[in-house]
C-alpha positions as a Markdown table, in Angstrom:
| # | Residue | x | y | z |
|---|---|---|---|---|
| 1 | Met | 47.2 | -16.2 | -4.6 |
| 2 | Ser | 48.6 | -13.3 | -6.4 |
| 3 | Thr | 46.6 | -10.6 | -8.3 |
| 4 | Asp | 48.2 | -9.6 | -11.7 |
| 5 | Asn | 48.0 | -5.8 | -11.7 |
| 6 | Ser | 51.5 | -5.0 | -12.7 |
| 7 | Asn | 52.4 | -3.1 | -15.8 |
| 8 | Arg | 52.9 | -5.3 | -18.9 |
| 9 | Ser | 56.5 | -5.6 | -20.1 |
| 10 | Leu | 57.5 | -4.4 | -23.5 |
| 11 | Ile | 58.7 | -8.0 | -24.2 |
| 12 | Pro | 55.7 | -10.4 | -24.2 |
| 13 | Ser | 55.7 | -13.0 | -21.5 |
| 14 | Ala | 54.8 | -15.7 | -23.8 |
| 15 | Phe | 54.4 | -16.3 | -27.6 |
| 16 | Gly | 51.8 | -18.6 | -29.1 |
| 17 | Ala | 53.2 | -21.5 | -31.1 |
| 18 | Gly | 51.2 | -20.1 | -34.0 |
| 19 | Asn | 53.1 | -16.8 | -33.7 |
| 20 | Ile | 56.4 | -18.6 | -33.8 |
| 21 | Ile | 55.3 | -20.6 | -37.0 |
| 22 | Leu | 54.1 | -17.5 | -38.7 |
| 23 | Leu | 57.3 | -15.5 | -37.8 |
| 24 | Leu | 59.5 | -18.5 | -39.1 |
| 25 | Thr | 57.4 | -18.8 | -42.2 |
| 26 | Ser | 57.6 | -15.1 | -43.1 |
| 27 | Ala | 61.4 | -15.2 | -42.5 |
| 28 | Ala | 61.6 | -18.3 | -44.8 |
| 29 | Phe | 59.7 | -16.5 | -47.6 |
| 30 | Phe | 61.8 | -13.3 | -47.4 |
| 31 | Leu | 64.9 | -15.5 | -47.4 |
| 32 | Ala | 63.6 | -17.4 | -50.4 |
| 33 | Ala | 62.7 | -14.2 | -52.2 |
| 34 | Tyr | 66.3 | -13.1 | -51.9 |
| 35 | Val | 68.1 | -16.4 | -52.5 |
| 36 | Ile | 66.0 | -18.0 | -55.2 |
| 37 | Pro | 66.6 | -15.3 | -57.9 |
| 38 | Leu | 70.3 | -15.5 | -57.3 |
| 39 | Thr | 70.4 | -19.3 | -57.5 |
| 40 | Phe | 67.8 | -19.9 | -60.1 |
| 41 | Pro | 67.5 | -16.9 | -62.4 |
| 42 | Asn | 64.6 | -18.5 | -64.4 |
| 43 | Trp | 62.4 | -18.2 | -61.2 |
| 44 | Ala | 63.1 | -14.4 | -60.6 |
| 45 | Gly | 59.4 | -13.7 | -61.5 |
| 46 | Ser | 58.3 | -15.5 | -58.2 |
| 47 | Arg | 60.1 | -13.0 | -56.1 |
| 48 | Asn | 57.1 | -10.7 | -55.8 |
| 49 | Ser | 54.8 | -13.6 | -54.8 |
| 50 | Leu | 57.2 | -14.7 | -52.2 |
| 51 | Leu | 57.4 | -11.1 | -50.7 |
| 52 | Ile | 53.7 | -10.8 | -50.6 |
| 53 | Leu | 53.3 | -14.2 | -48.8 |
| 54 | Gly | 56.1 | -13.2 | -46.3 |
| 55 | Gly | 54.3 | -9.8 | -45.7 |
| 56 | Ile | 51.0 | -11.5 | -45.0 |
| 57 | Asn | 52.5 | -14.0 | -42.6 |
| 58 | Leu | 54.4 | -11.2 | -40.9 |
| 59 | Thr | 51.3 | -9.0 | -40.6 |
| 60 | Leu | 49.3 | -11.9 | -39.0 |
| 61 | Ala | 52.0 | -12.5 | -36.5 |
| 62 | Leu | 52.2 | -8.9 | -35.5 |
| 63 | Ile | 48.5 | -8.6 | -35.0 |
| 64 | Thr | 48.4 | -11.7 | -32.8 |
| 65 | Ile | 51.4 | -10.3 | -30.7 |
| 66 | Leu | 50.2 | -6.7 | -30.4 |
| 67 | Phe | 46.6 | -7.5 | -29.8 |
| 68 | Pro | 46.5 | -10.7 | -27.8 |
| 69 | Gln | 43.1 | -10.2 | -26.1 |
| 70 | Leu | 41.4 | -9.5 | -29.5 |
| 71 | Thr | 42.8 | -12.6 | -31.1 |
| 72 | Ala | 42.0 | -14.7 | -28.1 |
| 73 | Arg | 38.4 | -13.7 | -28.2 |
| 74 | Phe | 38.4 | -14.4 | -32.0 |
| 75 | Thr | 39.8 | -17.8 | -31.5 |
| 76 | Gln | 37.4 | -18.6 | -28.7 |
| 77 | Arg | 34.5 | -17.6 | -31.0 |
| 78 | Met | 36.0 | -20.0 | -33.6 |
| 79 | Gly | 35.9 | -22.8 | -31.0 |
| 80 | Ile | 39.7 | -22.9 | -30.4 |
| 81 | Arg | 40.1 | -22.9 | -26.6 |
| 82 | Ser | 43.4 | -24.7 | -26.2 |
| 83 | Arg | 46.7 | -23.1 | -27.1 |
| 84 | Met | 50.4 | -23.9 | -27.0 |
| 85 | Leu | 52.6 | -21.0 | -25.8 |
| 86 | Leu | 56.2 | -20.4 | -25.7 |
| 87 | Pro | 57.3 | -18.4 | -22.6 |
| 88 | Arg | 60.5 | -16.3 | -22.6 |
| 89 | Glu | 62.5 | -19.2 | -21.6 |
| 90 | Gly | 61.1 | -21.3 | -24.4 |
| 91 | Ile | 61.7 | -18.6 | -26.9 |
| 92 | Val | 65.4 | -18.4 | -25.9 |
| 93 | Tyr | 65.7 | -22.1 | -25.9 |
| 94 | Leu | 64.1 | -22.4 | -29.4 |
| 95 | Gly | 66.5 | -19.5 | -30.6 |
| 96 | Ile | 69.5 | -21.4 | -29.5 |
| 97 | Met | 68.2 | -24.6 | -31.2 |
| 98 | Leu | 67.9 | -22.5 | -34.4 |
| 99 | Ile | 71.4 | -21.1 | -34.1 |
| 100 | Val | 72.7 | -24.6 | -33.7 |
| 101 | Ala | 70.8 | -25.9 | -36.7 |
| 102 | Val | 71.9 | -23.1 | -38.9 |
| 103 | Gly | 75.5 | -23.7 | -37.7 |
| 104 | Ala | 75.2 | -27.4 | -38.5 |
| 105 | Leu | 73.9 | -26.7 | -42.0 |
| 106 | Thr | 76.5 | -24.0 | -42.8 |
| 107 | Gly | 79.5 | -25.3 | -40.9 |
| 108 | Gly | 82.7 | -25.7 | -42.7 |
| 109 | Ser | 83.8 | -29.3 | -41.8 |
| 110 | Pro | 81.5 | -32.4 | -41.8 |
| 111 | Asp | 82.7 | -33.3 | -38.2 |
| 112 | Thr | 81.6 | -30.0 | -36.8 |
| 113 | Gly | 78.3 | -30.2 | -38.6 |
| 114 | Asn | 77.5 | -33.7 | -37.3 |
| 115 | Ile | 78.4 | -32.6 | -33.7 |
| 116 | Leu | 76.1 | -29.6 | -34.0 |
| 117 | Leu | 73.3 | -31.8 | -35.5 |
| 118 | Leu | 73.8 | -34.1 | -32.5 |
| 119 | Val | 73.5 | -31.2 | -30.2 |
| 120 | Phe | 70.4 | -30.1 | -32.0 |
| 121 | Gly | 68.8 | -33.4 | -31.6 |
| 122 | Met | 69.6 | -33.5 | -27.9 |
| 123 | Met | 68.0 | -30.1 | -27.4 |
| 124 | Ala | 65.0 | -31.1 | -29.5 |
| 125 | Gly | 64.2 | -34.1 | -27.3 |
| 126 | Pro | 63.4 | -32.2 | -24.0 |
| 127 | Phe | 61.6 | -29.6 | -26.0 |
| 128 | Val | 59.2 | -32.3 | -27.4 |
| 129 | Leu | 59.1 | -34.2 | -24.0 |
| 130 | Asn | 58.1 | -30.9 | -22.2 |
| 131 | Gly | 55.2 | -30.4 | -24.8 |
| 132 | Trp | 53.9 | -33.9 | -24.1 |
| 133 | Val | 54.1 | -33.7 | -20.3 |
| 134 | Val | 52.6 | -30.2 | -20.1 |
| 135 | Asp | 49.6 | -31.4 | -22.2 |
| 136 | Ala | 49.1 | -34.4 | -19.9 |
| 137 | Met | 49.1 | -32.0 | -16.9 |
| 138 | Leu | 45.8 | -30.5 | -18.1 |
| 139 | Thr | 44.1 | -33.7 | -19.4 |
| 140 | Arg | 40.8 | -34.5 | -17.3 |
| 141 | Val | 41.2 | -31.4 | -15.1 |
| 142 | Thr | 38.2 | -29.4 | -14.1 |
| 143 | Val | 38.1 | -26.2 | -12.2 |
| 144 | Arg | 35.3 | -23.9 | -10.8 |
| 145 | Arg | 35.0 | -20.9 | -8.7 |
| 146 | Gln | 32.8 | -19.9 | -5.8 |
| 147 | His | 32.2 | -16.4 | -4.6 |
| 148 | Pro | 29.5 | -14.3 | -2.7 |
| 149 | Leu | 26.7 | -13.2 | -4.8 |
| 150 | Thr | 26.8 | -9.7 | -3.2 |
| 151 | Thr | 29.3 | -7.6 | -1.2 |
| 152 | Gln | 29.9 | -4.1 | -0.1 |
| 153 | Ala | 32.3 | -1.6 | -1.6 |
| 154 | Gly | 35.5 | -1.4 | 0.4 |
| 155 | Val | 35.1 | -4.9 | 2.0 |
| 156 | Tyr | 37.6 | -7.7 | 1.3 |
| 157 | Phe | 36.0 | -11.0 | 0.4 |
| 158 | Gly | 37.4 | -14.4 | -0.8 |
| 159 | Val | 36.9 | -16.2 | -4.0 |
| 160 | Asp | 37.4 | -20.1 | -3.7 |
| 161 | Val | 38.8 | -22.0 | -6.7 |
| 162 | Met | 38.4 | -25.7 | -6.8 |
| 163 | Met | 40.5 | -27.9 | -9.0 |
| 164 | Arg | 39.8 | -31.6 | -9.6 |
| 165 | Asn | 42.1 | -34.1 | -11.2 |
| 166 | Asp | 40.2 | -37.1 | -12.7 |
| 167 | Lys | 43.2 | -38.9 | -14.1 |
| 168 | Pro | 43.5 | -42.4 | -12.4 |
| 169 | Leu | 47.4 | -42.5 | -12.2 |
| 170 | Leu | 49.0 | -39.3 | -13.1 |
| 171 | Ser | 49.2 | -36.2 | -10.8 |
| 172 | Ser | 48.8 | -32.7 | -12.2 |
| 173 | Arg | 51.5 | -30.4 | -11.1 |
| 174 | Leu | 52.2 | -26.6 | -11.2 |
| 175 | Val | 48.9 | -25.8 | -12.7 |
| 176 | Glu | 48.0 | -22.1 | -12.8 |
| 177 | Val | 44.4 | -20.9 | -12.7 |
| 178 | Arg | 43.9 | -17.4 | -14.0 |
| 179 | Asp | 40.6 | -15.7 | -13.5 |
| 180 | Val | 39.2 | -12.5 | -15.1 |
| 181 | Val | 37.4 | -9.9 | -13.1 |
| 182 | Gln | 36.0 | -6.9 | -15.0 |
| 183 | Gly | 33.4 | -4.1 | -14.4 |
| 184 | Arg | 33.3 | -0.3 | -13.7 |
| 185 | Asp | 36.4 | 0.4 | -15.7 |
| 186 | Leu | 38.3 | -2.4 | -13.8 |
| 187 | Arg | 40.0 | -5.4 | -15.3 |
| 188 | Ala | 42.0 | -7.7 | -13.0 |
| 189 | Glu | 43.5 | -11.1 | -13.5 |
| 190 | Pro | 44.0 | -12.9 | -10.1 |
| 191 | Thr | 45.7 | -16.3 | -10.2 |
| 192 | Val | 45.8 | -19.3 | -8.0 |
| 193 | Thr | 48.6 | -21.9 | -8.5 |
| 194 | Phe | 48.2 | -25.6 | -7.5 |
| 195 | Val | 51.5 | -27.2 | -6.8 |
| 196 | Arg | 50.1 | -30.7 | -7.0 |
| 197 | Val | 46.8 | -32.4 | -7.3 |
| 198 | Gly | 46.9 | -36.1 | -7.1 |
| 199 | Pro | 45.0 | -38.6 | -9.1 |
| 200 | Lys | 41.2 | -38.5 | -8.4 |
| 201 | Glu | 41.8 | -35.7 | -5.9 |
| 202 | Glu | 40.5 | -32.1 | -5.6 |
| 203 | Arg | 42.1 | -29.2 | -4.0 |
| 204 | Phe | 40.9 | -25.7 | -3.0 |
| 205 | Gly | 42.8 | -22.4 | -3.6 |
| 206 | Arg | 41.7 | -18.9 | -2.7 |
| 207 | Tyr | 42.3 | -15.3 | -3.6 |
| 208 | Glu | 41.0 | -12.1 | -2.0 |
| 209 | Leu | 39.5 | -9.1 | -3.7 |
| 210 | Cys | 38.3 | -5.6 | -2.5 |
| 211 | Met | 36.1 | -3.7 | -4.9 |
| 212 | Ser | 36.4 | 0.0 | -4.1 |
| 213 | Arg | 33.5 | 1.0 | -6.4 |
| 214 | Arg | 29.8 | -0.2 | -6.4 |
| 215 | Gly | 28.4 | -1.9 | -9.5 |
| 216 | Leu | 28.0 | -5.1 | -11.3 |
| 217 | Tyr | 31.2 | -7.1 | -11.8 |
| 218 | Arg | 31.6 | -10.2 | -14.0 |
| 219 | Phe | 33.9 | -13.1 | -13.4 |
| 220 | Gly | 35.4 | -15.3 | -16.1 |
| 221 | Pro | 36.2 | -17.0 | -18.2 |
| 222 | Met | 39.0 | -18.9 | -16.4 |
| 223 | Arg | 42.2 | -20.1 | -18.1 |
| 224 | Ile | 44.2 | -23.0 | -16.8 |
| 225 | Ser | 47.7 | -23.5 | -17.9 |
| 226 | Ser | 51.0 | -25.3 | -16.9 |
| 227 | Arg | 54.7 | -25.3 | -17.8 |
| 228 | Phe | 55.7 | -28.3 | -16.0 |
| 229 | Pro | 58.3 | -29.8 | -15.9 |
| 230 | Leu | 61.0 | -27.7 | -17.8 |
| 231 | Gly | 59.2 | -24.4 | -18.1 |
| 232 | Ile | 60.1 | -24.0 | -21.8 |
| 233 | Gly | 56.6 | -24.7 | -23.1 |
| 234 | Glu | 53.2 | -23.8 | -21.7 |
| 235 | Arg | 49.9 | -25.4 | -22.5 |
| 236 | Gly | 46.7 | -23.6 | -21.7 |
| 237 | His | 43.0 | -23.6 | -22.4 |
| 238 | Val | 40.0 | -21.6 | -21.5 |
| 239 | Val | 37.3 | -22.9 | -19.1 |
| 240 | Glu | 33.7 | -21.7 | -19.5 |
| 241 | Gly | 31.9 | -20.6 | -16.4 |
| 242 | Glu | 31.1 | -16.9 | -15.9 |
| 243 | Ser | 29.3 | -15.4 | -12.9 |
| 244 | Glu | 28.3 | -12.0 | -11.6 |
| 245 | Leu | 29.0 | -10.1 | -8.3 |
| 246 | Leu | 26.9 | -7.2 | -7.2 |
| 247 | Val | 28.8 | -4.7 | -5.2 |
| 248 | His | 26.5 | -2.6 | -3.0 |
| 249 | Pro | 27.4 | 1.0 | -2.1 |
| 250 | Ala | 29.3 | 1.7 | 1.1 |
| 251 | Ile | 27.1 | 2.1 | 4.2 |
| 252 | Gly | 28.1 | 5.0 | 6.3 |
| 253 | Arg | 27.2 | 6.6 | 9.6 |
| 254 | Leu | 24.7 | 9.6 | 10.0 |
| 255 | Leu | 26.2 | 12.6 | 11.9 |
| 256 | Pro | 24.6 | 15.0 | 14.3 |
| 257 | Gly | 24.1 | 17.4 | 11.3 |
| 258 | Trp | 21.5 | 14.8 | 10.0 |
| 259 | Lys | 19.9 | 14.4 | 13.3 |
| 260 | Arg | 19.4 | 18.0 | 13.5 |
| 261 | Arg | 17.8 | 18.3 | 10.1 |
| 262 | Glu | 15.6 | 15.4 | 10.7 |
| 263 | Arg | 14.4 | 16.9 | 14.0 |
| 264 | Asp | 13.6 | 20.1 | 12.3 |
| 265 | Leu | 11.7 | 18.3 | 9.4 |
| 266 | Ala | 9.6 | 16.4 | 12.0 |
| 267 | Glu | 8.7 | 19.6 | 13.7 |
| 268 | Ser | 7.8 | 21.1 | 10.4 |
| 269 | Ala | 5.6 | 18.2 | 9.5 |
| 270 | Ser | 3.9 | 18.2 | 12.9 |
| 271 | Arg | 3.0 | 21.9 | 12.4 |
| 272 | Ala | 1.7 | 21.2 | 9.0 |
| 273 | Asn | -0.5 | 18.5 | 10.5 |
| 274 | Ala | -1.8 | 20.8 | 13.2 |
| 275 | Arg | -2.8 | 23.5 | 10.8 |
| 276 | Met | -4.7 | 21.0 | 8.6 |
| 277 | Gly | -6.3 | 19.0 | 11.4 |
| 278 | Ile | -4.3 | 15.9 | 10.6 |
| 279 | Phe | -3.1 | 13.7 | 13.4 |
| 280 | Asp | 0.2 | 11.9 | 13.2 |
| 281 | Asp | -1.4 | 8.8 | 14.5 |
| 282 | Asp | -4.1 | 6.2 | 13.7 |
| 283 | Phe | -7.6 | 6.2 | 15.0 |
| 284 | His | -8.0 | 3.9 | 18.0 |
| 285 | Ser | -11.2 | 4.6 | 20.0 |
| 286 | Ile | -13.8 | 7.1 | 21.2 |
| 287 | Arg | -13.8 | 8.1 | 24.9 |
| 288 | Glu | -15.2 | 10.8 | 27.2 |
| 289 | Tyr | -13.9 | 14.3 | 26.9 |
| 290 | Arg | -11.1 | 15.3 | 29.5 |
| 291 | Pro | -9.9 | 18.7 | 30.4 |
| 292 | Gly | -7.0 | 19.6 | 28.1 |
| 293 | Asp | -8.2 | 17.5 | 25.1 |
| 294 | Ser | -8.1 | 19.4 | 21.8 |
| 295 | Ser | -11.4 | 20.7 | 20.5 |
| 296 | Arg | -10.3 | 19.3 | 17.0 |
| 297 | Ala | -10.7 | 15.8 | 18.4 |
| 298 | Ile | -14.3 | 16.2 | 19.4 |
| 299 | His | -16.6 | 13.5 | 17.6 |
| 300 | Trp | -19.8 | 15.5 | 17.4 |
| 301 | Arg | -22.0 | 12.6 | 16.2 |
| 302 | Ser | -20.9 | 10.4 | 19.2 |
| 303 | Ser | -21.3 | 13.4 | 21.5 |
| 304 | Ala | -25.0 | 13.8 | 20.4 |
| 305 | Arg | -25.8 | 10.2 | 20.7 |
| 306 | His | -24.3 | 9.9 | 24.3 |
| 307 | Gly | -25.5 | 13.3 | 25.5 |
| 308 | Gln | -21.9 | 14.3 | 26.5 |
| 309 | Met | -18.7 | 15.4 | 24.9 |
| 310 | Met | -16.8 | 12.5 | 23.2 |
| 311 | Val | -13.4 | 12.7 | 21.6 |
| 312 | Lys | -11.6 | 10.5 | 19.2 |
| 313 | Glu | -8.5 | 8.8 | 20.7 |
| 314 | His | -5.6 | 8.0 | 18.4 |
| 315 | Gln | -2.7 | 5.7 | 18.7 |
| 316 | Gln | 0.6 | 7.3 | 17.8 |
| 317 | His | 2.9 | 5.8 | 15.3 |
| 318 | Arg | 6.1 | 4.5 | 16.8 |
| 319 | Glu | 8.1 | 5.2 | 13.6 |
| 320 | Ala | 7.8 | 7.9 | 11.0 |
| 321 | Glu | 7.8 | 7.0 | 7.3 |
| 322 | Leu | 10.8 | 8.5 | 5.4 |
| 323 | Ile | 10.7 | 8.4 | 1.6 |
| 324 | Val | 14.2 | 8.7 | 0.1 |
| 325 | Met | 14.6 | 10.3 | -3.3 |
| 326 | Leu | 18.0 | 10.6 | -5.2 |
| 327 | Asp | 18.4 | 13.0 | -8.1 |
| 328 | Phe | 21.4 | 11.5 | -9.9 |
| 329 | Phe | 21.8 | 14.5 | -12.1 |
| 330 | Leu | 25.1 | 14.7 | -14.1 |
| 331 | Thr | 27.0 | 18.0 | -13.9 |
| 332 | Pro | 30.6 | 18.9 | -13.9 |
| 333 | Gln | 30.4 | 20.1 | -10.3 |
| 334 | Phe | 28.8 | 16.8 | -9.3 |
| 335 | Thr | 32.1 | 14.9 | -9.4 |
| 336 | Glu | 32.4 | 11.2 | -9.1 |
| 337 | Thr | 33.5 | 11.3 | -5.5 |
| 338 | Leu | 30.4 | 13.4 | -4.6 |
| 339 | Gln | 28.2 | 11.0 | -6.6 |
| 340 | Glu | 29.4 | 7.9 | -4.7 |
| 341 | Thr | 29.0 | 9.8 | -1.4 |
| 342 | Ala | 25.4 | 10.8 | -2.4 |
| 343 | Val | 24.6 | 7.2 | -3.2 |
| 344 | Ser | 26.1 | 5.9 | 0.0 |
| 345 | Leu | 24.1 | 8.5 | 1.9 |
| 346 | Ala | 20.8 | 7.2 | 0.2 |
| 347 | Thr | 21.9 | 3.7 | 1.0 |
| 348 | Thr | 22.5 | 4.4 | 4.6 |
| 349 | Leu | 19.2 | 6.2 | 5.0 |
| 350 | Cys | 17.4 | 3.2 | 3.5 |
| 351 | Val | 19.3 | 0.7 | 5.7 |
| 352 | Glu | 18.6 | 2.7 | 8.8 |
| 353 | Gln | 14.9 | 2.6 | 8.2 |
| 354 | Thr | 15.0 | -1.2 | 7.9 |
| 355 | Arg | 16.9 | -1.4 | 11.2 |
| 356 | Gln | 14.4 | 0.7 | 13.1 |
| 357 | Ser | 11.3 | -1.2 | 11.9 |
| 358 | Ser | 11.0 | -4.6 | 10.4 |
| 359 | Ser | 7.5 | -4.1 | 8.9 |
| 360 | Gly | 5.6 | -1.5 | 6.9 |
| 361 | Thr | 6.0 | -0.1 | 3.4 |
| 362 | Tyr | 9.2 | 1.5 | 2.3 |
| 363 | Arg | 9.9 | 3.8 | -0.7 |
| 364 | Leu | 12.9 | 4.7 | -2.7 |
| 365 | Leu | 12.9 | 6.9 | -5.8 |
| 366 | Ile | 16.0 | 7.3 | -8.2 |
| 367 | Ala | 16.1 | 9.8 | -11.1 |
| 368 | Gly | 19.0 | 8.7 | -13.2 |
| 369 | Lys | 19.1 | 7.3 | -16.8 |
| 370 | Glu | 15.6 | 6.3 | -16.0 |
| 371 | Leu | 13.1 | 6.8 | -13.1 |
| 372 | Gln | 13.2 | 4.0 | -10.6 |
| 373 | Ser | 10.4 | 3.9 | -8.0 |
| 374 | Leu | 10.6 | 1.2 | -5.4 |
| 375 | Glu | 7.6 | 0.6 | -3.0 |
| 376 | Val | 8.2 | -2.6 | -1.1 |
| 377 | Val | 6.4 | -4.1 | 1.8 |
| 378 | Gly | 8.8 | -5.6 | 4.4 |
| 379 | Ala | 12.2 | -4.6 | 5.6 |
| 380 | Ala | 14.3 | -7.4 | 4.3 |
| 381 | Arg | 12.8 | -7.3 | 0.8 |
| 382 | Phe | 13.1 | -3.4 | 0.6 |
| 383 | Arg | 16.7 | -3.6 | 1.8 |
| 384 | Asp | 17.6 | -6.1 | -0.9 |
| 385 | Ala | 15.8 | -4.2 | -3.7 |
| 386 | Ala | 17.2 | -0.8 | -2.6 |
| 387 | Leu | 20.8 | -2.0 | -2.4 |
| 388 | Arg | 20.5 | -3.5 | -5.9 |
| 389 | Ala | 19.0 | -0.3 | -7.4 |
| 390 | Leu | 21.5 | 1.9 | -5.8 |
| 391 | Ala | 24.4 | -0.3 | -6.8 |
| 392 | Ile | 23.7 | -0.1 | -10.5 |
| 393 | Cys | 22.2 | 3.3 | -10.9 |
| 394 | Gln | 24.1 | 5.8 | -13.2 |
| 395 | Pro | 24.1 | 9.5 | -13.4 |
| 396 | Phe | 22.5 | 11.1 | -16.3 |
| 397 | Ala | 22.5 | 14.6 | -17.7 |
| 398 | Lys | 18.6 | 14.5 | -18.3 |
| 399 | Ala | 17.7 | 12.9 | -15.0 |
| 400 | Pro | 13.9 | 13.2 | -14.7 |
| 401 | Leu | 13.7 | 15.2 | -11.4 |
| 402 | Ser | 10.2 | 16.7 | -12.4 |
| 403 | Gln | 8.9 | 13.2 | -13.1 |
| 404 | Met | 10.0 | 11.9 | -9.8 |
| 405 | Leu | 8.5 | 14.8 | -7.8 |
| 406 | Thr | 5.4 | 14.5 | -9.7 |
| 407 | Ala | 5.1 | 10.8 | -8.9 |
| 408 | Val | 5.6 | 11.7 | -5.2 |
| 409 | Ala | 3.1 | 14.5 | -5.2 |
| 410 | Gln | 0.3 | 12.5 | -7.0 |
| 411 | Gly | 0.7 | 9.5 | -4.8 |
| 412 | Ser | -0.9 | 8.9 | -1.4 |
| 413 | Ile | 0.7 | 11.1 | 1.3 |
| 414 | Ser | 0.0 | 9.8 | 4.8 |
| 415 | Ser | 0.0 | 12.0 | 7.9 |
| 416 | Asn | 3.5 | 10.7 | 8.9 |
| 417 | Ser | 5.1 | 10.9 | 5.4 |
| 418 | Arg | 8.4 | 12.7 | 5.2 |
| 419 | Phe | 10.6 | 13.3 | 2.2 |
| 420 | Val | 14.3 | 13.5 | 1.8 |
| 421 | Leu | 15.6 | 14.7 | -1.6 |
| 422 | Ile | 19.4 | 14.3 | -2.3 |
| 423 | Thr | 20.2 | 16.5 | -5.3 |
| 424 | Pro | 23.1 | 18.4 | -6.8 |
| 425 | Arg | 20.6 | 21.2 | -7.9 |
| 426 | Pro | 18.9 | 22.3 | -4.8 |
| 427 | Asp | 17.5 | 25.6 | -6.0 |
| 428 | Glu | 16.0 | 24.1 | -9.1 |
| 429 | Ala | 14.6 | 21.3 | -7.0 |
| 430 | Gln | 12.9 | 23.8 | -4.6 |
| 431 | Ile | 11.2 | 25.6 | -7.4 |
| 432 | Leu | 10.0 | 22.4 | -9.1 |
| 433 | Ala | 8.7 | 21.0 | -5.8 |
| 434 | Glu | 6.7 | 24.2 | -5.1 |
| 435 | Met | 5.2 | 24.2 | -8.6 |
| 436 | Ile | 4.3 | 20.5 | -8.6 |
| 437 | Ala | 2.9 | 20.8 | -5.1 |
| 438 | Arg | 0.5 | 23.6 | -6.0 |
| 439 | Asp | -0.7 | 21.7 | -9.1 |
| 440 | Ser | -0.8 | 18.2 | -7.6 |
| 441 | Val | -1.8 | 18.1 | -3.9 |
| 442 | Arg | -4.8 | 19.6 | -2.1 |
| 443 | Asn | -2.6 | 21.6 | 0.2 |
| 444 | Glu | 0.9 | 22.9 | -0.7 |
| 445 | Ser | 2.3 | 22.5 | 2.8 |
| 446 | Leu | 1.4 | 18.8 | 2.7 |
| 447 | Leu | 4.5 | 18.3 | 0.5 |
| 448 | Ile | 6.6 | 21.4 | 0.9 |
| 449 | Gln | 6.9 | 21.4 | 4.7 |
| 450 | Arg | 7.5 | 17.6 | 4.7 |
| 451 | Leu | 10.4 | 17.9 | 2.2 |
| 452 | Leu | 14.0 | 18.1 | 3.2 |
| 453 | Ile | 16.4 | 19.0 | 0.3 |
| 454 | Leu | 20.0 | 18.0 | 0.8 |
| 455 | Asp | 22.6 | 19.7 | -1.4 |
| 456 | Cys | 25.2 | 17.4 | -2.7 |
| 457 | Ser | 27.9 | 19.9 | -1.9 |
| 458 | Pro | 30.9 | 18.7 | 0.1 |
| 459 | Glu | 30.0 | 20.9 | 3.0 |
| 460 | Thr | 26.4 | 19.5 | 3.3 |
| 461 | Leu | 27.5 | 15.8 | 2.8 |
| 462 | Asn | 30.4 | 16.1 | 5.3 |
| 463 | Asp | 28.0 | 17.6 | 7.8 |
| 464 | Val | 25.3 | 14.9 | 7.7 |
| 465 | Phe | 27.2 | 11.8 | 6.7 |
| 466 | Thr | 30.5 | 9.9 | 6.8 |
| 467 | Val | 31.5 | 6.6 | 5.2 |
| 468 | Ala | 32.2 | 4.1 | 8.1 |
| 469 | Asn | 35.2 | 1.9 | 8.3 |
| 470 | Ser | 34.3 | -1.0 | 5.9 |
| 471 | Leu | 36.2 | -3.4 | 8.1 |
| 472 | Asp | 34.1 | -2.5 | 11.2 |
| 473 | Ser | 30.7 | -1.9 | 9.5 |
| 474 | Gly | 29.8 | -5.5 | 9.4 |
| 475 | Glu | 27.5 | -4.7 | 6.5 |
| 476 | Asn | 29.0 | -7.2 | 4.1 |
| 477 | Asn | 25.9 | -8.8 | 2.5 |
| 478 | Asn | 27.4 | -12.0 | 1.2 |
| 479 | Gly | 24.9 | -14.3 | -0.5 |
C-alpha cells in the first residue's frame, strides 16, 4: 500500500483520451485555417469559423487538463464513470506514432513513405491491443472497503480493500485501487495494487492511516484502473461506495495539578453543604443518638415518638458527580492547538468518570456553534455520546456561554454535584456564573462553590493535563 501525498508534477501523469482527441482536433482546425486559404482561395471566408472551432476545442482541452477533479465530478454526474487515459509513456508512444505518420505522408520517396507507414502500422497494433487487454482487466471486477467506524486521533488503523474477479477464465493483473479520504482540510488518496487476481477469486489488500485531528472523515468514491500489459494505455472507472469514519479526540492523562484542583473543589463543596445543612449522602435509616453525632442530624419527630434522641443515618456516595462544561469560544488567543487540547481534556474527564463508575447519570455541556447538552444514564452510552459530540464540535465567536450556565443553574443540583468549566474567557465566565447563580438558585454558594473554572491558557492546560502516547493509550474505539 502507498499513500499518495506527494506534490503533483507540472507534467500531468495521465491524459484522458478525450483530451488527446480535443488537442488533435484543435490542431487540425488551426492547420486547416492556415492551409485552406492558400490552397483554395475561394474558401478564404471559412478561416474565421475554423479558428473559432479550434479555439473552442483547445479551451475545452485546457479546462479538462487544468481542472481534472472538477471535470471528473461533472462527468460522474453525467453518468460517465469509465475513462480511457494515456499515461506519460502512452503520450510519448502516441507522439512517436504521429511523427512517423507525418513523415510517411510528407516523405520524399515512395519507398521511404511505405516503410514509415509499415512502421506506423506495427506501432498501432500494440497500442490497440493494450487498449483491449486493459479493458478486459476491469471487466466483471468488484471492490469494496472495510474500516472501523470510529478511531482516536493519533492512532494508526487499517483499511481493508477486497477485490473480486468474477471472470470465469481470465485473470485480472496489475489492478490499482485508489481510495479518497477527506475531511478537516485533509484530502489523501491511498492506493492498493493487486498484482494478480485469478478467475473467480478474491484477494485482500490493506493500507494504514493515522488521523492527527478529530472530526468526521469520508471515504470514497474508489477508482480502479489498470495499465496491463504494456503500460501505454490506462483504463479506469469509478466505483460507488462511500462511508464515514468518526475520529474521537485524543485521550490524555490527568496530572497532579488536576488532582490538587479537584481536591480543593471537593472541600469547597463539602463546606457549602455543611453551611446549608446538606449531607453529601443519601438517607439510609434512623438510629439512636450517639455521642459525637451532629445536632443537625437529629430527627425531632422520631425523637418525640420514641422518647429519646434519634438521628438520621446517611449512606455516603462512593463517587461524586462531575458535570463537564466546555466553552468553545473562538478568539485569536485560543489557537487551534489550545482548542484541541481543551477538547482532549474534556474528553479525558468524561472517560475517567465512566471508568470510575459504570452506572448513574452523566452530563456534558458544550457551548459552540450551538448549545449541546448531554444527560445520559449508563457509562457506556454516555461515553459513546460524549466522544461523538466532542469529535464534531466546532468553535464559534458567539458561543452561548450564558445559556449554558443558565441551563446548569436552573437544573437540579444534587448534594454531590460538582462543575468543571473549561473556557478561554475565565474572567467573563466567573462574572456570568455569579450573576446567574444569584438569579437562578436558592443559594448562590450552591453553584459558585461547586464550580471549578479552568483557563484554556498553555500554563493551566499543561499543569492539569497531558496527551498520552496514542500507541500506549489503548483507547482506540474501533467499531
